[in-house]
N, C-alpha and C positions, 0 to 999 in steps of 0.2 A: 656422293662424297663420303658418306658414312660407311658405306659398304667397302670402300677402298682401303679402309684401315680396320677391317674386321680382326686382323691379326693382333691389333693393339688391345682388343677387348672382346673376345668371343663369348663371354659369359652372360652378357646382357646388352641391350641397346635401348635408347630412348630418344624421343623427339618432342620438341616444343614448337608449335606453329602459331604465329600471330597473323590472322587475316589482316589486321591493321594494328598499329601500336596503341590504339585507343580501345581495342576490344580484348576481352579475356582470351587467353591462348587455349589451343587444343593440346592436350597432353596425350601423346601417342606412343604405342609400342610397335616393335617390328618383329621380324621372323625369329630373331634370337632373344626376344624378351621372354623370360620365363613366365608361365601362366600364372604363378602365384603373385607376380608383380601387379597384374591387373586387379587382383582381389585383395590387395594389401590394406586398403582403407586409409592410405596416406594421402596428404594433400598433393603430392607429386606422383601418385600412382597413375600409370597410363590408363586411359579410359577407352581409347579408340585405336583399332589397328591402323597403321600408317597407310595400308593399301586402300583404305576407304577415303583417303584424303588426297589421292594422287592428282586429281584435276583441280584442286583448290588453289585459288590465287592467294598468296601470302606476302606480307611485307617484311617479315623477319622470321628467322628460325634458329634454334639451337639443337644440336644433336650430340649424342655421346655413345661411346663404346666402353663397356666396363670389363676390366680384368679384376675380378673379386679377390681382394687381398685381406682387407679388414672388414669385419661384419659381413658375412657371406649371405645374409638374408635379403629379402626384397627392400629392407629399410635403406640399403645402400644404393638403390636405383637412382639414376640421373637421367635428365636434368632434375635437380633437387631444388625445393623452394623452402622459404620460411613458412611458418604456420599460417600467416596472413596472405601467402602467395604473392607478396610484393617483390621479393628478391629471388632470382633464379640463378643457379650455378651449374656450369659444366667444368669439370676439374680432372686433371691428369697429374698424378704424382702421389706423394706421401708427405704428410706433416708428422714427423715422428714424435713430437712432444704434444700430440693431441690430447693425451690423457690429462696432463697437467693443465693445459689450456681449458679443457672441458670443466675441470673443477673451478678454475678462476671465473669462467663465464657463468657457471651455476650460481656462484656467489653474487654475480651481477644480475641474477634473476632469469637467466635463460634456461629453458627446459629442452631436453633432447629426446628424440624418438628412436634414435639409432645409436650404434656404438662405433660408427665409422668417422674418420677424420674429415670427410667432406662436410658433414653437418657442422663440425667445429669451425672449419674455415669460413663457412657462410655466416655463422653466428658471430665470429670474430670480426668480420667485415661490418656487420650491422652494428656491433658495439663500438669499434674503434676506427672504422673507415680505412683508408689506405695505410694508416699507421699499423694496422694489424700485421702487415708483412714483416715488420721488424721483430714480431713475437714468434714467428714460425721458424722451426728448425726442420729443414727438409728440402724436398725438391718438388717443384710444381710449375704448372702452367694452367691458369684458369681464367674463366670469364664469368662475371656476375652482371646480370641485367636487372636494373631497377625499373619495374614496370610503372611506378608512379612518376619518377622524374624522367623516364625515357633515356636513361644513361647506360652505357656499357663500360665496365671496368675490366681491363685485361692486365694480368700480371705474370711475371716470370721470376723464378728463383734466383738466388744470388749469383750462382756460377753457370747457370744455363744447363742444368742437368736434363731438364725436360724442355722439349721444343715448343715453339709457338710462332707460326708464320702468318702473314697476311698479304692480301692482294686486292687492289681496287679494280674490280671487273668493269668492263664497258658499261656505261650508264651510271657509273659512280657507286655501284653496289660493293659494299665492304664485305670481304670474305676472310675468315680466319680459320686456321686448322692446325692440327698436330703434325701433319706431313704435307709437303708441297704437292705430292701426287694427287691429293684431294681436289686441287683446283682444276685438274685436267677434266673433271666431270662437269664443270660449271660452264654454262653458255658463254661464249666469247673468248674462251681460253685459246691462246696460241703461244707456244714456247719459243722464246728467242734468247740468244746468248747474251749474258751480261759480261762485257769484255774485261773489265778490270778484275773481278774475282776469278775469271778464267785464266788471265795472265798470272795472277798470284798463285793459283793452284799449279798450273803447268810448270812454271819456272821455279817457284819457291816452295811448292808442296804445302801450301797453307790455305785453309778455307775457314769460314765461320769467325773470322777476326774482325768483321764489321757487321752492320745490320743488313748489308747486301747479300744476296745469294747468287748462284750461277745463272739463275733465271732472271731475265730483265723484268723489272717492276715487281718482283716478289721479294719481300723483306722478312726478316725475323725480328721479333721484339727482342731487344738486346737483353742479356742477363742483367738482373738487378734493376730492371725498368718496369714501368707500368704505363698504361694508356687509360685516360678517362675521357670518354667520347660521348657526344650528344648523338644518340642513335637516329635522330630525325635529320641530322645534317652533319655527316662525317666529312671532315675537310682533309684533303691531301694536297701535296705540292705537285708540280708539273710532272715529276717522275713517279708519282704514285706513292710517295712516302708520307706517313702520318706521324705527327709529332708525338713524342713520348717523354716521360719524366724518369730520371734516375732516382731510385729510392735507396739503393745500397751502393756504397763505395768501400772497397776493401781497404781497411786501415790496419796497420800492424799494432798489436797490443804491446804496451810498454812493459817489458819483462825484466825483473831484477832477480839476482841470485846467481849461484854457481852453476856450473855445468851439471853437477849431480842433482841440484834442485830442479833444473830444467828437464832432465831425463825422467825424474819422478813425476813431474807435472805432465810431461808428454804421456807417460804410461797411464795416468789417471784420466786425462782427457780423451785419449784414444779408446781406452776401455769403455768409457761412458758413451762415446760415439757408437761403438759397435753394439753396446747394450740397446740403445735406442733403435738402431737399424735392424735389430732382430724382432721388432714388434710386428707380428703378422698372425693371421689365423690360418695360414697355409704353410707347407714346408719351406724352409729357408736353406739354401745351399750356398756354396761359395766357389768362385774361380780359384784355381791354385796353379801357379806357374812354377813354383819352387823358388821364386825370388823373395826378397825381404818383405815387400808390401803384402802380397797375397798370403804369404806364410804367416805374417803377423795377424792378419784378419782371421785366418783359419784357427790359429792357436788361441787367440783371445776368445773367439766364438766357442771353442771347445771348453775353455775354462769357465765361461759364463753358463754354458748349457749344463755342465757338470754341477755347478753351484745351484742351478735351478732344478736339478734332478730330472732333466729332460729325458723322456723315454725313447724318443725317436732318434735313430742313428744319424749322426751328422754326415752329410754327403759333400764331396768336393768333385770338381770337374776340371780336367786338364787337357791341353793340346800337346801332343808329343810328336816326335819326328824320328824317322829312320836314319836321318842325317845327324850323326853324333855331334856335329859342330853347333847345331841349334837345338839339340834335344836336352830337356831338363828333367827327364824322368828320375834320374838318381837323386836329384834334389827334392823332387816331389815325394819320392818314397821316404826320404828322411823325415818329412813333416807327417806323412801318413803313419809311419812307425811310432812317432812321438805322441800322436793324438788318437790313433785308432779310428780315424774317419773312414767312411766307406768311399773309396776313391774310384772315380770313373775316368777313362782315358779315351781320347780320340786321336787318330793319326790323319790329319788333312793331307790328301794325296794329290799329286800332280794330275793324275788321270781324271780327276773330278773337278779340278779347278775351273776350267773353261766351261764345263757344264753347269756349274753353280753360279758362275760369274754374272750372267744376265739377271738372275733372280736377286742376287745380292745388290747389284746396281740399281734395280728397280726399288728395292726396299730402302736403299741408302738415300734416294732422292737426288743426290749429287755424287760426282766421282769420288772414289776413295783412293788413298795414297799408296797402298802396298797390299800384298797378299796376306799380310798379318790379319787383315779384316776377315779374310776367309777362315783363318784359324779361330778367330773370335766367334764368328758365325757358327762354326762347327761345335764349339764348346756350348753355346747356348742351345743349339739344337739338341745336343746330348742331354742337357739338363731337362729340357721339355720332354724328351722321350722317357725320362725317369721320373716324371711327375712333379718336378720342382718348378714352382711359379715365381720364386724370389731368389735372387742371387746377389751376394755381396762381392764387390770387386775393388781393386786397389787404385783406380784412377785418382789422380790429384796428388799422390804422394811425391812423385819425382819433381813436380813443379814447385812444391813448397819446401822440400827437403834437399834441394840441390842434387837430385839423383842422376841427372844427365851429365855426361862427361864434358860437354862444352862449358859447364860451370868451372872446370879447372882453369880455363882461360881467364875467366873473371877473377878467380882467386889469385892467379899469378899476376895479372895486371894490377890488381889492387895493391899487392905487396910492392910491385915495381914503382907505382905512382907515389907511394908513401915512403920510398927509400929504404925499405926493409930488405936489403939485398941478400944478406946472409940467410934470413928466413926464407926468402924466395928460392935460393939455391937448395936449401934443405927440403922445401916443399916439392921442388922439381925432382929431386932424387928419390924422395919417398913415393911420389906418384909413379916414377919409373919402376921402382921395385914392386909396387902394388898392381900396376896395370900394364907394364911393359912399354910405356911411352918413352921415347927417346927425348933428349934435349931439343932436338929439332921439332918434334911434335909439340913440346911445350911452347916453343917459340911461335909455332903456327897458331896454336890456341890463343896466345897473347896477341898476336898480330890481328887475328880475326876480331878481337875485342877492342883493340886500341887504334888501329889504323883507320883513316878516313875512307869513305866509300870509293872515292876516285882512285885510290891506290889498291884497295881490296879487290875491286872488280876485275882488273886484268890478272891479278894473282889467282883469283878463283877460277877464271877461265883457263889459265895455264895449268892448274893442278886438276882440271877435270871436274870442278864443282860448279854449282849453279851460279850463273852470273846474269846480269840484266838483259843482255841482248843476244840470246842464242840464235844461231843461224837456222835452226829447225822450226822457228816460230815466226809467222808473219806479223810482226808487231805493228807495222804500218796499217795493215788491214784491220787489226783489232782497234787501232786508234787510241792506244793507252800510253801513258808515260812510263817508260821502263825504269822501275826503281824497286829496291828491296823493301817489302812491307814490314820486315822485322827491324829495320833501322831505327835506332833510338834517336830522339831529338837531342840537340846539343845541351839542352837544359836538364836532361835526365841525369840523375845521380847513378853512376856506374858502380854497381855493387851486386853481390849475390842476392841481396834483398830486392833490389830493383829488377833484376832479371827474373826472379821468382814472381814478382808482382805482374810483370809483363806476360809471363807464361800462363799465369792463373787467370788473367783477365782478357787477354787478346791473342797471343801468338801461338798457343799450343792447346790448352786444355779444352776449349770449346769444340775444337775439331775432333779430339779424341772422344769427348762426350757424345757428339753427334753420331760417330760410328758405333759407339757402344749402345746408345739408345736404339738405333735401328736394328743392329744385330740381335739384341735381346728381344725387342718387341716383335720382330719378325716371327719369333717362335712363341709369342704370348708369354714371355718371361720378363719380370720386372727386375732391372739391375739397380742395385743400391751401392752408393760409394761413400763409406763412412769416413774416409780421409777428407772429404769435403764438408764435414760438419764445420760450420763457420767459426765456432769457438776454437776448434783445433787449428784451423788455417790461420786465423788472426794471431793466435799464440805463437805458432811456429814462425810466421813471417816476422814477428818482433824479436826473435832470438838473434844474438850476434852471429855474424856470418860463419865464424870458425866453430860454432856449435853444430853447424850443419856440414861443413866441409873443411877439412884440415888434414895435412899429412897424407894426402892421397886417399883419404877415407871419406866417402859420401855418407849422408844421412847419419851423422855421428850421434846426434841426440836420440834418434829413433833406435839405433843399435843398442845404445846404453839403456834406453827405456824398456826395450824388449828382452833384455838379458834375464835369463831364467824362465822366459815364457816360450821363446822359439828355440829350436835346436841351435847349439853353438856353431855348427858348421854353416847354418843358414845366416846366423847373425854376422859371422866373419867373412861371408862370401863377398868377393869383390867384382866378379864378372856380372854382366847384365845381358839377358836374352829376352825374357818375356814370351808372350804367345807368338813366337816367330815361325816362319816357314823357311823352307830351303829355296827361297826365291832366286838367289844367285845361281845355285846349282841347276835349278829348273830352267833358267834362262840360257845358261851356257852349255849345259850337258843334257838335261832331261828332255827339253822340248823346244830347242831354238827355232825349229821350223814353224811351230804354232805361234810363237811370239812374233816371228816375221810376218806371218799371215795376218795376225791381229793388228800389227803395226801398219801394214799396208792398207787395211780396211779403215783404220783411224784416219790416215792421211786422206784417203779418198772421200770419206764422209764429212771431213772438216770443211770442205769447199774452200780450200786455200789457206785456212788458218794454220794448218800444219804443213810444212814443206817436205819435199823428198829427203831433205837432210835428216829427217827422223830415222829413215832406214839406214843411213850411214852411221848415225849415232848408235843405233842398235847393233849394227855389225861390229863397230869398234868395241862395244861392251862385250859382245859374245866372244870375240877373239881375244879379249884381254888388253887391247890397246888403250882402253879407257877403264878406270876403276869402276867397279859395280856401284850402282845407285838405284833408287826406286823410280828414277825418271822414266824408263821405258814403260813400267806399269802405269804410271800416271797418264802418259800419253795414250796408251792402249785403252785404259778405262774411260778416259775422256771421250774417245771415239765411241765406245760402247754406250756411254751415257747419252751422247748426241742421238744415237740410233734409238735407244730405249724410249726417250721422251720426245722424239721427233723435233729436236731443237734446231732452229735455223740459226746460222752464224752470221747472216748479213741482214 
């Protein structure tokens, strides 16, 4: 199980083996454990090579893979324990405010042997128990075992940046891991399809919106949750799910002041978030798409590094395209010229897409929604090839700042509901000038927001968009209720703020974070997301809707806050591309025969879940009879995932 995620931590590995919960554990090292870890003289230093214990009967075990980021010495080895060897931790992530917490804990009497955040997390748990989670600013998934009380504490960060999965194996054995593929090495594993998440992904393009995964009986600990378990008797329900507790609920900060005040506060909070995310003992680079989010990170990084008189040249990494419709190199060059960063470029190519796809699918654990993940994968591979172990990226900005264009519909609908008809007309015209959307587009956006599902569904089917009962999917065989998982309940307040809250906590962000984590860690690179500093998210969520979207301008408060920091052309840019590929051109012009072949294979391997109508749907899209969407890729990659993990569908 540990070897299967070597990519997440090739710098060190460690094992803790309990012959029984009432005996002292064996602390072991593996083939990747540096020799100086064995001689470090620490209470958690490995004493025995794992190979010598291969025939031992054990009741419990913890293992860890280390990607050394902070304190590169053997002091950062894991599993780590307290000096009395009572508490043991395995930890994935970064707590960025560990320096401040260390000082506070030292005043409480704690002493530290390392400079890494792992030891701070462990001491904080000893000092404050589960309440320590509220003090952390960062991303994490960790487990702490109390050898006196025989309890296991599992916790995950606020927004689910770092993964944590669990599965109750035959015989009631509780397994937890950073990636689902680790369970495939455990006795008794058999992969079977979880029908409801499969339906949600195939039809609606969404995963990670619940604790369920695409694998039956495999769950994730939800973001902002923890588990406190009796290690001697872990209880699960009939479906293998274990109870957890929510420790964090996203609440909007109550913000007062003018738009100008808010812009200044955004600038200060965002700058401080980037400052904390730069803490590392290894080179830190950044993704750069040329859009507002990544450009803001790169420019603020540049400003902070210059203030610190950093001698190392800042590096950025970008995916470009020979298809000018999705290429952002001219925008990237604008940022490069303004900052002087050392820019690196990669051109994800069609001729390598299907060659890389099996490896990407294996690393992702679950199907991914479009070939943009291939572009993301290529960027992190480029960073690794250039010796960069930490990358800053812009995930989370669109969700909190109303950056996606469907937010226009929410804006228009809000004005219509409140009777502000003149302002509504003005907004529609301004949006038309800024983005080229016609009045009909505006009406469609509003309809998608305001109409009940029973009316929206036939309209969506007529316009070639996702709808509940597509003919290419055997819903009866899946045995699921066909419904839109993004549908809000009637009690939800319909506003830009409520839509942001939903995207941050359920319908969008966790899926993007999943793909980002796997794409980066596949290349032993840690991806950090400063826009998800909880202080910034709570502040932005509490701003008036029109501070974020008005007059056809998205992310208004951010644009104003970044004035003078990012190039003016970037600040005023209205189009949105991101790390996109030429997927539409690839499907229709570049390699339609390859897409047909992959689609046929997906239908065959699905054992009846996908019907032959998939091929008709694909042909209609290739010919232009239907508008392009990412649906063919979802279906194709679903088939590849079934094959990669030998998933049975019945």
